[in-house]
C-alpha positions, 0 to 999 in steps of 0.5 A: 500499499505505501508503495502506491501511497506513501502517505497512507497510515497503517497500524497494527493491533496491540493488546496490553500485557507482554502475556495477553493471547499467549495461544501458542508458544512456539515463537518466543520472543525476549525483551531486550531491557527486562532479559525475560521471555513472552508469549503474548500478542504484542511483543511476538507481533513488534519483533515480528515486525523490527525483525521485518525491518517495519514499523506501523504508523499507529498501534491500535488499541481496542478499550471495552472494560467488561465481560458479556455476564459480568456487568457492574454500573458502579465498576463501569463507573469506576474503569476509567482510571486506567487509561494512564496504566494502559497508555504506558502499557503500550508506550514501554512494549513499544520502547522495548521490543521497536527501540524508543528511537522508532517508537517515538514515532508511533502513536496510540489511537483506540479505535474502538471504546465502549463497556463490554466486549461482547453480547450487550445487554441493557447498560449499553444502552442505559444513561450509565453508559453516555456517563462511562462515555463522558468519562472515558473520553475525558480520561483518553485525553489526559494520556497520550492516546491521540484519539478515541473512536466510539464503537459505533454509530448503528449497529442493532438491538438484542435483546436476548443478554444480560438485561439484569434488575441490577442494572440501571435502565429502562431500555430491555435491550443492548445496543452497540450505536448511539441511535437506533434504525429508527425513521423517522427518530424520536428522541426515545432512538437515540441513546444517552450515549448520544446526547452526551456525546452531543454535551461534549461539543460545550466542553472541548473542541479542535484547538481547545486545551486540557488543562491540569484537573483533579477531583477528591472523590471517585464518585465525581469526576472532572475535565477543564478545558481552555477554549480557543477563545480563552474562557475556560470549559469544565466536564464534571460527572456525577456517577452516583446513582442515587445521591446528588454531590454538593462540590466546592470547585477551585480553580488557580492562575486563571480569572474566569468569569462570573457567569456562563452557561450550564449544559448537562444530561442525567435522569429528567432527560432519561425520563423524558424519553421513557415517557414521552413527556419533557424533552430528553435533549440537552438542558441548558441555562443561564449560571452565575456567581461563578468565580475562583472558588465556589460551589455547585450541586451536581445531580445523581447520575449526570454529565454537565457542563460548565462554560464560564463566559459564554452566553445561553442560546435562545430556548428552542421552541416549545413542541408542538402537541398533536394527536391525528386521529384517521379512521376506515372500515376494516375492507377500506382503503384510506382512512379520513380524516387527515389534517382535520382536528377536533373533538366531535368527530365533524370530517372524519366519521365512518358509516355503515349499516349493518344487519341485525346479529352482525358487525362491522370492524373499523380501525383508528389509526393514531397518527403523531402530527406534533414535533416531538414524541408524545404520549396518548391515552385513548378515549373510546364510546362504550356498549350501549344496546342493542349496539355492543362494541370491543376494542382491540389493540393493532389493526387485527387481532390484537388484545382486549383492551376495550375496558381501559378504553371505555375507561379512557385509561388506555395508552399509546405511548412512545409516538415520535412525530410522524409516527401512528400507532392503532387500535381497531373495534367491533362494533356488532348489533344484538339479534334483535335489534330492530331496524333504524337503530344508529348510534356513534362511536367516538375515539379521542385521542389526547396528548399526555403533554398537553390535555388540551390538545386532543382529536376524535374520529367517529364510526357511525353505526345503523342496523337495516 
């Protein structure tokens, strides 16, 4: 490759530990510095490359601190402290087996980082993994690693791995990605790792400089950066699941602005993604009272950026909330009611006549015409002799949900903007129903986020 294009950079996969992945003993190498014999992957690989006159441009390192089935939230959040040890181990092996002068031209790059090395469970899609992402990047930035790449952008859900109730989180599936494959995507389709990665832009970007920072408490991590503008930014991660931590922050050799912007992501945003109520995105607000010595109370399980001197962005407009009920008879090709909003079914009523002893089936398509994920409560008319009604989930078959629908307690949860969920109902005329009997069955969808936003469709059934 380099013969064709000498600017191409080629890396070699390495692991920490001189005896790691020592699958065979027929190719021992001697460490020139210690005189000890090793059969591990990295010593054998580096010694072989040296014997061939080849020097890699960088070492490829994959960092997954946990084994599948052994995930532990606290253990994961405390695991980033070994980044410095890993960097020192790899650098020492480079120096030992390539020689210090040659090794100096080889950089370290982490091309895969996540919580568990295979079979991802619910921890990968939980808030804990989002906090781990920030903490891992923060710790790596204090070492010579030149890059950290999160594995990965989009991967795929798996419900068969570790979904233990001992792990924090409400998504009962794992996914290495930061987003799922939903289109259009709602807030719940973007995992906490997505939002925390988004948060990091307010802490540091290209051209900024990391500056020294320490914390005297293991469950509160801190990183500090001097931004290209000259302003200071702090990234603080509270790794406690239940306790808000009040921290006293001291800044030396700098004169920070007395106000700025606070950006945060944590339990309230994760809960909003679960319920569809509130904002699942990063929260931002103006903060004052900053100085070279100040206190701040960091919420449990949160990642917070304090950007000194930064003006808070204007608050986003509140999301639009609007359910749109559509209706059709089971045999119809299309629905009635697209873009019509009212509470009495005007302009969105489907009429049918049936014989005594017969039934008519209607399908209700509850569409989210708002701008954010929402949950809708469904309320439907009940039976009244001689016409009875049964409600079911989905467009056919499904679970009997009659009691919940007629009580106004049935919900369609986490309906993404532009998406739909369905129910259907069956109206039956009693065998002795008189000809000419008629009745309307009104079905109303109500936004959980704004109960004033609702829409109703109607089925009008008569006996002939």
